[in-house]
C-alpha positions in Angstrom: -57.9 14.3 23.7 -59.7 11.1 22.9 -63.1 10.4 24.3 -64.0 6.8 25.0 -67.7 7.7 24.5 -67.1 9.3 21.1 -69.6 8.9 18.3 -67.9 8.4 15.0 -69.3 10.2 12.0 -71.6 8.0 9.8 -71.6 5.3 12.5 -73.9 6.9 15.0 -76.0 10.1 15.3 -76.7 9.9 11.6 -79.2 12.7 11.9 -76.4 15.2 12.4 -75.2 15.5 8.8 -72.9 18.4 7.7 -74.5 19.1 4.4 -77.4 21.2 5.6 -78.3 24.9 5.7 -79.3 24.9 9.4 -78.6 22.7 12.4 -78.8 22.7 16.2 -75.4 22.0 17.9 -73.9 22.3 21.3 -72.2 25.7 21.5 -69.0 24.2 23.0 -68.4 22.4 19.6 -68.8 25.5 17.5 -66.4 28.2 16.3 -67.3 31.6 15.2 -66.0 32.4 11.8 -65.2 36.2 11.5 -67.2 38.0 8.8 -64.0 38.8 7.0 -63.3 35.1 6.3 -65.3 32.9 3.9 -66.2 29.3 4.8 -64.1 28.1 1.9 -61.1 29.9 3.4 -61.7 28.4 6.8 -62.6 24.9 5.8 -59.0 23.6 5.4 -58.2 24.7 8.9 -61.1 22.8 10.3 -60.2 19.6 8.5 -56.5 19.5 7.7 -55.8 21.9 10.6 -57.5 19.6 13.1 -55.6 16.6 11.7 -52.2 18.3 12.0 -53.0 19.8 15.4 -54.1 16.4 16.8 -50.7 14.9 15.8 -48.8 17.8 17.3 -50.8 17.6 20.5 -50.7 13.8 20.7 -46.9 13.7 20.4 -46.4 16.5 22.9 -44.5 18.8 20.5 -43.0 21.7 22.4 -41.8 25.2 21.2 -38.1 24.2 21.7 -38.4 21.0 19.6 -36.7 20.5 16.2 -39.5 19.2 14.0 -39.2 17.6 10.5 -42.0 17.7 8.0 -41.8 15.3 5.0 -43.9 16.4 2.1 -45.3 19.8 1.2 -48.9 19.3 0.2 -52.0 20.3 2.1 -51.1 18.8 5.5 -47.5 19.7 5.1 -48.2 23.3 4.5 -50.3 23.5 7.6 -47.8 21.5 9.7 -45.0 23.8 8.7 -47.0 26.9 9.8 -48.3 25.4 13.0 -44.9 24.2 14.2 -43.1 27.4 13.1 -45.8 29.6 14.9 -45.3 27.5 18.0 -41.6 28.4 18.0 -40.3 25.0 16.7 -37.2 24.8 14.5 -38.9 23.4 11.4 -36.9 21.3 8.9 -38.7 20.4 5.6 -37.9 17.4 3.3 -39.3 17.5 -0.2 -38.8 15.5 -3.4 -38.4 18.7 -5.4 -36.4 21.9 -5.2 -39.5 23.9 -6.4 -40.9 24.3 -2.9 -37.8 25.8 -1.2 -38.9 29.5 -1.2 -42.5 28.7 -0.4 -41.6 26.7 2.7 -39.2 29.3 3.9 -42.0 31.9 3.7 -44.2 29.5 5.7 -41.6 29.4 8.5 -39.2 26.5 7.7 -35.6 27.2 8.8 -34.1 24.4 6.7 -35.0 22.6 3.5 -33.6 19.4 2.0 -34.4 17.9 -1.4 -34.7 14.1 -1.0 -35.1 13.0 -4.6 -31.9 11.3 -5.7 -30.2 11.8 -2.4 -28.3 8.8 -1.0 -27.5 10.6 2.3 -28.7 13.8 3.9 -26.5 15.8 6.3 -29.0 17.6 8.5 -26.9 18.6 11.5 -28.7 18.3 14.8 -31.2 15.4 15.4 -34.9 15.9 14.8 -37.1 15.2 17.8 -40.4 14.8 15.8 -40.8 13.7 12.2 -44.2 14.1 10.6 -44.9 12.7 7.1 -47.8 13.4 4.8 -49.3 10.2 3.5 -49.7 10.4 -0.2 -51.3 7.9 -2.5 -48.9 6.9 -5.2 -50.5 7.1 -8.6 
């Protein structure tokens, strides 16, 4: 997954910027976007989706795993969907009750509110726990 000869964005190959109307790229690094989808609809999957997929891949998540997701913002939404579509048993932890129905629609099997909780009874152990990193304001 990781290439020892990788070139980090903005540190090398600075002639390959992303804010252009045209570019020449290797075909292996490109994805066709179907005409029915707009770039703005697909962009989150290319950024947040790649971030989440990398973590799932790196930690060898399998369809039979019980996976916990802490936080339901951008990355959390995508993590819930990816893990659920893979066949994982998805458990979501959120600070607020307001996300319960939404995460169930995304594929979560269990939902726990953490704000004010001293202890959570979650039944079976969780094999992988993914947490969104949020900046406190």
